[in-house]
C-alpha positions as a printed NumPy array, in Angstrom:
array([[  3.59 , -83.357, -24.726],
       [  3.849, -80.384, -26.74 ],
       [  0.704, -78.154, -27.412],
       [ -0.669, -78.994, -31.223],
       [ -1.092, -75.242, -31.301],
       [  2.814, -74.59 , -30.456],
       [  3.866, -77.321, -32.909],
       [  1.639, -75.967, -36.255],
       [  2.681, -72.48 , -34.938],
       [  6.4  , -73.553, -34.664],
       [  6.784, -76.085, -38.271],
       [  4.604, -72.46 , -39.867],
       [  7.073, -70.663, -38.683],
       [  9.839, -72.57 , -39.769],
       [  8.438, -73.065, -43.046],
       [  7.849, -69.236, -42.949],
       [ 11.267, -68.284, -42.002],
       [ 13.294, -70.809, -44.449],
       [ 11.077, -68.984, -47.457],
       [ 11.965, -65.501, -46.976],
       [ 15.43 , -66.589, -45.995],
       [ 15.744, -68.206, -49.506],
       [ 13.719, -65.014, -51.264],
       [ 16.249, -62.98 , -49.064],
       [ 19.185, -64.834, -51.001],
       [ 17.934, -65.082, -53.8  ],
       [ 17.075, -61.291, -54.086],
       [ 20.844, -60.642, -52.343],
       [ 22.618, -63.313, -55.106],
       [ 20.813, -60.795, -58.325],
       [ 21.764, -57.881, -56.499],
       [ 25.261, -58.732, -56.095],
       [ 25.493, -60.121, -60.005],
       [ 23.5  , -56.981, -61.463],
       [ 26.391, -54.713, -59.557],
       [ 29.441, -56.98 , -60.395],
       [ 27.993, -57.341, -63.974],
       [ 27.872, -53.4  , -64.262],
       [ 31.038, -52.944, -62.506],
       [ 33.041, -55.457, -64.908],
       [ 30.673, -53.936, -67.725],
       [ 32.295, -50.359, -66.86 ],
       [ 35.628, -52.238, -66.713],
       [ 35.084, -53.827, -70.402],
       [ 34.015, -50.221, -71.601],
       [ 37.823, -48.896, -70.144],
       [ 39.395, -51.628, -71.39 ],
       [ 37.898, -50.96 , -74.925],
       [ 38.351, -47.634, -74.925],
       [ 42.264, -48.863, -73.811],
       [ 42.34 , -50.956, -76.811],
       [ 40.708, -48.486, -79.388],
       [ 43.095, -45.794, -77.577],
       [ 46.095, -48.311, -78.671],
       [ 45.365, -48.141, -82.409],
       [ 44.957, -44.357, -82.327],
       [ 48.29 , -43.876, -80.958],
       [ 50.022, -46.261, -83.091],
       [ 48.276, -43.936, -85.714],
       [ 49.428, -40.779, -84.124],
       [ 52.921, -41.912, -83.377],
       [ 53.266, -42.87 , -87.407],
       [ 51.909, -39.812, -88.588],
       [ 54.659, -37.944, -86.118],
       [ 57.551, -40.074, -87.059],
       [ 56.73 , -39.28 , -90.846],
       [ 56.656, -35.659, -90.101],
       [ 59.855, -35.719, -88.409],
       [ 61.357, -37.851, -90.763],
       [ 60.409, -35.696, -93.55 ],
       [ 60.486, -32.276, -91.569],
       [ 57.557, -31.104, -92.27 ],
       [ 56.26 , -28.523, -89.451],
       [ 53.12 , -29.711, -87.467],
       [ 50.964, -27.82 , -84.576],
       [ 51.129, -31.508, -82.68 ],
       [ 52.767, -30.136, -79.639],
       [ 52.612, -33.826, -77.635],
       [ 55.908, -35.572, -76.736],
       [ 56.905, -38.035, -78.688],
       [ 58.429, -40.199, -75.905],
       [ 55.974, -39.769, -73.521],
       [ 53.329, -40.851, -76.115],
       [ 55.467, -43.753, -77.312],
       [ 56.144, -44.764, -73.864],
       [ 52.153, -44.391, -73.127],
       [ 51.677, -46.155, -75.536],
       [ 53.81 , -49.22 , -74.36 ],
       [ 53.01 , -49.018, -70.748],
       [ 48.955, -49.69 , -72.378],
       [ 50.045, -52.59 , -74.187],
       [ 51.904, -53.67 , -71.423],
       [ 48.874, -53.665, -69.003],
       [ 46.477, -55.159, -71.989],
       [ 48.784, -58.245, -71.845],
       [ 49.447, -58.726, -68.341],
       [ 45.531, -58.335, -67.941],
       [ 45.839, -55.658, -64.809],
       [ 44.374, -52.356, -66.145],
       [ 44.846, -49.491, -63.469],
       [ 41.567, -48.27 , -62.982],
       [ 41.346, -45.09 , -60.455],
       [ 42.022, -46.362, -57.381],
       [ 42.408, -49.959, -58.136],
       [ 43.575, -52.281, -60.68 ],
       [ 40.754, -54.678, -63.452],
       [ 41.732, -57.804, -64.279],
       [ 39.841, -60.299, -66.684],
       [ 40.924, -63.916, -67.864],
       [ 39.939, -64.627, -71.62 ],
       [ 41.915, -67.419, -73.131],
       [ 41.341, -65.87 , -76.535],
       [ 42.192, -62.531, -76.078],
       [ 45.694, -63.836, -74.512],
       [ 46.139, -65.648, -77.836],
       [ 45.307, -62.455, -79.757],
       [ 47.846, -60.363, -77.826],
       [ 50.589, -63.473, -77.982],
       [ 49.914, -63.418, -81.552],
       [ 50.101, -59.127, -81.501],
       [ 52.733, -59.218, -79.72 ],
       [ 55.8  , -59.257, -82.166],
       [ 54.129, -56.97 , -84.611],
       [ 54.126, -54.539, -81.842],
       [ 57.054, -54.729, -80.974],
       [ 58.784, -54.194, -84.169],
       [ 56.713, -51.432, -84.513],
       [ 57.787, -50.237, -81.106],
       [ 61.419, -50.874, -82.101],
       [ 61.551, -48.982, -85.224],
       [ 59.593, -45.924, -83.918],
       [ 62.662, -45.886, -81.1  ],
       [ 64.739, -45.68 , -84.017],
       [ 63.302, -43.12 , -85.662],
       [ 62.948, -41.38 , -81.781],
       [ 66.647, -41.357, -81.486],
       [ 68.829, -38.338, -82.944],
       [ 71.972, -40.588, -83.38 ],
       [ 70.366, -42.719, -85.996],
       [ 71.129, -41.51 , -89.694],
       [ 68.571, -41.062, -92.504],
       [ 68.385, -43.758, -94.361],
       [ 68.535, -46.364, -90.924],
       [ 64.908, -43.856, -89.961],
       [ 63.798, -44.056, -93.411],
       [ 64.041, -47.841, -93.254],
       [ 62.53 , -47.897, -89.599],
       [ 59.752, -45.355, -90.713],
       [ 59.087, -48.071, -93.938],
       [ 58.578, -51.532, -91.8  ],
       [ 56.787, -49.687, -89.214],
       [ 54.219, -48.253, -92.061],
       [ 54.282, -52.305, -93.319],
       [ 53.338, -53.3  , -89.794],
       [ 50.646, -51.133, -88.649],
       [ 47.931, -52.52 , -91.308],
       [ 48.173, -55.76 , -89.69 ],
       [ 48.492, -54.205, -86.278],
       [ 45.618, -52.153, -86.679],
       [ 43.628, -55.042, -87.869],
       [ 44.295, -57.039, -85.012],
       [ 43.684, -54.671, -82.626],
       [ 40.492, -54.278, -83.98 ],
       [ 39.717, -57.918, -83.569],
       [ 41.481, -57.641, -80.226],
       [ 38.155, -54.683, -79.632],
       [ 35.813, -56.541, -81.158],
       [ 36.605, -60.113, -79.314],
       [ 35.888, -57.623, -76.058],
       [ 33.286, -56.343, -77.247],
       [ 31.762, -59.903, -77.794],
       [ 32.956, -61.172, -74.624],
       [ 31.173, -58.15 , -72.402],
       [ 28.133, -58.618, -74.437],
       [ 28.23 , -62.779, -73.662],
       [ 28.604, -61.507, -70.212],
       [ 25.073, -59.354, -70.532],
       [ 23.427, -62.169, -72.006],
       [ 24.635, -64.418, -69.014],
       [ 23.836, -61.941, -66.789],
       [ 20.289, -61.812, -68.154],
       [ 19.928, -65.882, -68.013],
       [ 21.415, -65.317, -64.315],
       [ 18.287, -63.205, -63.786],
       [ 15.339, -65.283, -65.537],
       [ 16.519, -68.148, -63.088],
       [ 16.441, -65.479, -60.21 ],
       [ 13.448, -64.168, -61.21 ],
       [ 11.672, -67.886, -61.438],
       [ 13.228, -69.58 , -58.392],
       [ 11.834, -66.409, -56.446],
       [  8.576, -67.17 , -58.132],
       [  8.795, -70.66 , -57.995],
       [  9.711, -69.941, -54.057],
       [  7.301, -67.452, -53.484],
       [  4.04 , -70.175, -55.151],
       [  5.406, -72.678, -52.623],
       [  5.157, -70.207, -49.752],
       [  1.412, -69.378, -50.827],
       [  1.017, -73.13 , -50.92 ],
       [  2.557, -74.788, -48.093],
       [  2.15 , -71.562, -45.943],
       [  0.182, -69.309, -46.389],
       [ -2.943, -71.629, -47.471],
       [ -2.262, -73.381, -45.187],
       [ -2.491, -70.734, -42.524],
       [ -5.78 , -69.47 , -43.943],
       [ -7.092, -72.344, -44.317],
       [ -6.08 , -73.014, -40.201],
       [ -7.463, -69.674, -39.359],
       [-10.751, -70.15 , -41.54 ],
       [-10.514, -73.715, -39.22 ],
       [ -9.872, -71.975, -35.602],
       [-12.18 , -68.883, -36.267],
       [-15.137, -71.244, -36.985],
       [-14.171, -73.059, -33.965],
       [-13.808, -69.915, -32.146],
       [-17.468, -69.144, -33.766],
       [-18.928, -72.214, -32.784],
       [-17.297, -72.316, -29.255],
       [-18.236, -69.149, -28.985],
       [-21.954, -69.492, -29.168],
       [-21.96 , -72.729, -27.104],
       [-20.023, -70.632, -24.448],
       [-23.117, -68.178, -24.578],
       [-25.617, -71.12 , -24.754],
       [-23.354, -73.003, -21.765],
       [-23.9  , -69.609, -20.346],
       [-26.942, -68.864, -20.547],
       [-28.247, -72.411, -18.929],
       [-25.168, -72.119, -16.214],
       [-27.713, -68.624, -15.87 ],
       [-30.583, -70.69 , -15.423],
       [-29.057, -72.935, -13.305],
       [-27.64 , -70.063, -11.129],
       [-31.286, -68.585, -10.922],
       [-32.778, -71.745, -10.151],
       [-29.396, -72.645,  -7.142],
       [-30.043, -69.072,  -5.99 ],
       [-33.975, -70.186,  -5.81 ],
       [-32.838, -73.224,  -4.381],
       [-30.364, -71.632,  -1.983],
       [-33.527, -69.467,  -1.102],
       [-35.882, -71.741,  -0.343],
       [-32.936, -73.606,   1.427],
       [-32.724, -70.615,   3.718],
       [-36.168, -70.076,   4.494],
       [-36.618, -73.554,   5.212],
       [-33.595, -73.343,   7.387],
       [-35.09 , -69.953,   9.174],
       [-38.54 , -71.878,   9.817],
       [-36.548, -74.894,  11.171],
       [-34.776, -72.754,  13.311],
       [-37.939, -70.818,  14.313],
       [-39.333, -74.021,  14.833],
       [-36.721, -74.961,  17.15 ],
       [-37.037, -71.95 ,  18.631],
       [-40.202, -71.94 ,  19.299],
       [-39.995, -75.869,  20.385],
       [-37.282, -75.125,  22.923],
       [-39.43 , -72.188,  24.219],
       [-42.059, -74.488,  24.31 ],
       [-40.043, -76.817,  26.005],
       [-38.74 , -74.274,  28.196],
       [-41.98 , -72.327,  29.101],
       [-43.422, -75.87 ,  30.173],
       [-40.585, -76.738,  31.748],
       [-40.866, -73.505,  34.224],
       [-44.431, -74.076,  34.258],
       [-44.034, -77.444,  35.842],
       [-41.219, -76.185,  37.655],
       [-43.485, -73.022,  39.282],
       [-46.136, -75.87 ,  39.912],
       [-44.156, -78.058,  41.599],
       [-42.922, -74.814,  43.481],
       [-46.563, -74.031,  44.471],
       [-47.356, -77.551,  45.403],
       [-43.987, -77.71 ,  47.583],
       [-45.141, -74.428,  49.181],
       [-48.653, -75.821,  49.601],
       [-47.177, -79.02 ,  51.489],
       [-44.49 , -76.981,  53.375],
       [-47.05 , -73.897,  54.374],
       [-50.154, -76.861,  54.97 ],
       [-48.12 , -79.942,  56.387],
       [-44.978, -79.361,  58.216],
       [-45.814, -75.419,  58.714],
       [-49.079, -76.905,  60.332],
       [-47.476, -79.083,  62.125],
       [-44.393, -77.035,  63.997],
       [-47.391, -74.695,  65.022],
       [-48.68 , -77.2  ,  66.792],
       [-45.575, -78.546,  68.168],
       [-44.504, -74.671,  69.275],
       [-48.009, -74.645,  70.708],
       [-47.827, -77.874,  72.985],
       [-44.468, -76.52 ,  73.952],
       [-46.092, -73.195,  75.073],
       [-48.426, -75.09 ,  76.758],
       [-45.421, -77.072,  78.624],
       [-44.278, -73.677,  80.082],
       [-46.211, -73.434,  82.975],
       [-45.159, -77.017,  84.56 ],
       [-42.321, -76.204,  86.424],
       [-38.748, -78.076,  85.821],
       [-36.899, -78.974,  88.954],
       [-33.749, -78.436,  87.11 ],
       [-32.645, -75.107,  85.843],
       [-30.742, -76.529,  82.926],
       [-33.332, -78.534,  81.946],
       [-35.724, -75.478,  82.134],
       [-33.368, -73.592,  79.769],
       [-32.994, -76.201,  77.533],
       [-36.543, -76.338,  77.127],
       [-36.47 , -72.8  ,  76.601],
       [-34.146, -72.964,  73.427],
       [-35.81 , -75.663,  72.2  ],
       [-38.816, -73.362,  71.646],
       [-36.813, -71.039,  70.461],
       [-35.446, -73.466,  67.781],
       [-38.877, -74.35 ,  66.538],
       [-39.719, -70.837,  66.031],
       [-36.64 , -70.196,  63.743],
       [-38.03 , -73.263,  62.107],
       [-41.275, -71.992,  61.804],
       [-40.137, -68.617,  60.37 ],
       [-37.371, -70.567,  58.116],
       [-40.123, -72.733,  56.239],
       [-42.387, -69.778,  56.029],
       [-39.728, -67.926,  54.279],
       [-38.848, -71.162,  51.948],
       [-42.34 , -71.55 ,  51.405],
       [-42.517, -67.698,  50.263],
       [-39.185, -67.962,  48.036],
       [-41.346, -71.039,  46.203],
       [-44.312, -69.335,  45.88 ],
       [-45.36 , -66.598,  47.705],
       [-49.161, -66.268,  48.67 ],
       [-49.261, -62.286,  47.948],
       [-48.38 , -62.562,  44.116],
       [-51.984, -64.386,  43.487],
       [-53.627, -62.508,  46.618],
       [-52.381, -59.145,  45.664],
       [-50.543, -58.956,  42.339],
       [-46.946, -58.159,  40.991],
       [-46.366, -54.902,  43.177],
       [-47.394, -55.98 ,  46.454],
       [-44.979, -59.358,  45.898],
       [-41.817, -57.683,  44.864],
       [-42.186, -54.691,  47.668],
       [-42.545, -58.011,  50.352],
       [-39.394, -59.366,  48.475],
       [-37.523, -56.319,  49.134],
       [-38.353, -56.242,  52.641],
       [-37.786, -59.793,  53.617],
       [-34.316, -59.471,  51.194],
       [-33.439, -56.355,  53.028],
       [-33.72 , -58.076,  56.391],
       [-32.063, -61.025,  55.493],
       [-29.423, -58.984,  53.917],
       [-28.984, -56.187,  55.562],
       [-28.397, -53.67 ,  52.284],
       [-30.927, -50.859,  51.581],
       [-33.408, -52.683,  49.001],
       [-36.116, -50.049,  47.644],
       [-38.952, -50.922,  45.964],
       [-40.541, -47.946,  43.746],
       [-44.396, -48.649,  42.4  ],
       [-48.111, -48.302,  42.57 ],
       [-49.405, -51.244,  44.869],
       [-52.637, -50.143,  45.525],
       [-54.172, -50.968,  42.169],
       [-53.376, -53.93 ,  40.843],
       [-51.825, -54.161,  37.463],
       [-54.036, -56.855,  35.169],
       [-51.936, -59.396,  33.676],
       [-51.344, -63.011,  33.04 ],
       [-50.935, -65.021,  35.975],
       [-47.708, -66.415,  33.603],
       [-46.86 , -63.141,  33.055],
       [-46.567, -62.1  ,  36.629],
       [-44.911, -65.56 ,  38.052],
       [-42.282, -64.795,  34.79 ],
       [-41.529, -61.012,  35.987],
       [-41.437, -62.022,  39.759],
       [-38.842, -64.408,  39.244],
       [-36.959, -62.334,  36.778],
       [-36.59 , -59.514,  39.953],
       [-36.064, -62.663,  42.429],
       [-33.197, -63.797,  40.578],
       [-31.783, -60.178,  39.36 ],
       [-31.957, -58.686,  43.267],
       [-30.433, -62.464,  44.674],
       [-27.652, -61.843,  41.951],
       [-27.363, -57.873,  42.885],
       [-27.016, -59.085,  46.75 ],
       [-24.682, -62.093,  46.015],
       [-22.174, -60.133,  43.6  ],
       [-22.346, -56.245,  43.014],
       [-20.881, -55.563,  47.048],
       [-23.923, -52.576,  46.698],
       [-25.142, -50.31 ,  49.803],
       [-28.504, -49.804,  48.098],
       [-30.577, -51.352,  45.762],
       [-33.59 , -50.608,  44.209],
       [-36.556, -52.563,  42.289],
       [-38.96 , -50.14 ,  40.253],
       [-42.274, -51.524,  38.317],
       [-44.147, -48.995,  36.332],
       [-46.789, -49.834,  33.446],
       [-46.503, -47.195,  30.512],
       [-49.546, -47.405,  28.014],
       [-49.725, -51.557,  27.301],
       [-46.078, -51.993,  28.502],
       [-44.655, -53.349,  31.676],
       [-41.257, -52.199,  32.416],
       [-39.59 , -53.794,  35.168],
       [-35.777, -52.158,  36.507],
       [-33.243, -53.542,  39.029],
       [-30.769, -51.065,  39.631],
       [-27.893, -51.48 ,  42.116],
       [-24.952, -48.976,  42.841],
       [-22.533, -51.96 ,  43.762],
       [-19.129, -52.438,  41.469],
       [-20.405, -52.913,  37.787],
       [-18.804, -55.408,  35.46 ],
       [-17.93 , -55.248,  31.546],
       [-20.604, -55.767,  28.913],
       [-18.126, -57.096,  26.654],
       [-17.244, -59.315,  29.194],
       [-20.756, -60.74 ,  29.777],
       [-20.142, -64.035,  27.579],
       [-15.874, -64.253,  28.023],
       [-14.875, -66.605,  30.265],
       [-13.908, -64.253,  32.727],
       [-18.1  , -63.007,  33.008],
       [-19.073, -66.522,  32.887],
       [-19.882, -66.426,  36.826],
       [-23.207, -63.844,  35.003],
       [-24.239, -67.157,  33.402],
       [-24.003, -69.437,  36.186],
       [-25.623, -66.995,  38.524],
       [-29.028, -67.122,  36.777],
       [-28.556, -64.279,  33.528],
       [-29.342, -67.234,  30.957],
       [-32.23 , -68.025,  33.411],
       [-33.439, -64.252,  32.899],
       [-32.996, -64.113,  29.077],
       [-35.219, -67.22 ,  29.269],
       [-38.119, -66.072,  31.073],
       [-37.737, -62.928,  29.222],
       [-37.715, -63.988,  25.632],
       [-40.863, -66.454,  26.592],
       [-42.754, -63.441,  27.702],
       [-41.758, -62.221,  24.079],
       [-40.219, -59.338,  26.433],
       [-36.858, -57.535,  25.922],
       [-33.532, -57.364,  28.488],
       [-30.911, -54.463,  28.617],
       [-28.034, -54.544,  30.59 ],
       [-26.496, -51.611,  31.679],
       [-23.058, -51.693,  33.128],
       [-19.711, -50.032,  34.1  ],
       [-16.728, -50.592,  36.224],
       [-17.324, -48.837,  39.849],
       [-20.488, -47.05 ,  38.455],
       [-23.088, -49.874,  39.215],
       [-25.873, -52.317,  37.01 ],
       [-29.237, -51.696,  36.148],
       [-31.229, -54.098,  34.328],
       [-34.364, -53.036,  31.958],
       [-36.993, -55.864,  31.088],
       [-39.875, -54.39 ,  28.799],
       [-43.164, -56.634,  28.423],
       [-45.961, -56.   ,  26.063],
       [-49.475, -56.524,  28.108]])
């Protein structure tokens, strides 16, 4: 559906164009009539001039005729025959309503003038005929005098009728001028009416519409400013609400992290307690039973077996029992080393390096002060030990290293634990990629979790074929 503003604008435009066209048409019509009337008036003056000249020519011809018949001397050098021909041609042009003016031909139409020229024709012909007789030398003097008498007799009537014709030309010219003036008044009146109608039907509605539109725009602008102010206030409230929601979300996230940490800490603490209990069970229960079994077996060594094969089997059994005891002790140590609680973290890490080196065959070094125990909380000792244990197992299983070094040092109120190897290394960017998921599966997530529970910081430095270094820093 066409919009109202376009429809109103189109209607006003059509009215305006029509009004302008009417005004232009009236103006052009007035100019055309004025130019035409002026041209006609110029032609009328030419016609009046020619008609007046006919009177003069007739009188001049009559004078020359009298002078010729009487043989009187004169100074008029004009040729009688050419003057007579000019008088005749001018009369014929007036009668035929075609008068040569410059390069054009002037024509007019007037029944009264036609009637007057028809009434003048016999008189003109009579004068012209007698003047031709007077002009020819072959005519006798009496004949010329007779012709002159007829010319003098007809000339007053000719002059009188020519005066009427001239006055008629002047009258008609004045009537055309009056008619033009009336037409001009009509055109001016119509132009004024059109302008008044244009003002009433176009400009006034346009002004009213413009005033109404301006008022509506002003009201809309005020309403828009009010709406903008309200929207600004609403935006401010919304921003505050968003900030509050963000703060609540952050608090919720922090609470979830804290809950996860507490849950993870409780889980790890439960694991450690379970490992401690299980280690004690292995050491005090199964370990003691195996030790008793070993002692009984060693007592039976004094017994001589008649069969040499049975003697070998018994010796293998004693060795097997010793291996079981050693494995049980190793498992008990891995679950919860007693040296950690008895001598501290440094001694436990040193013993871990020695036992892992014996089992793996890799050179594992420990660097740290084992003489004085670093004072720290029990959960921190266990956490750092598990981090070192997990990192050492990863290096042994995956790094293909020739040497591994564990370093423990205290710097003011901070504990720094460093595990470095000279193995194959990896790209840090692949730590969380699909190709690097083995790092997560092999304990890296446990290391991160334990570090977070200790409120510590973790840093991994590694390059391909340049080894890996894991640095954990925890504030005491």
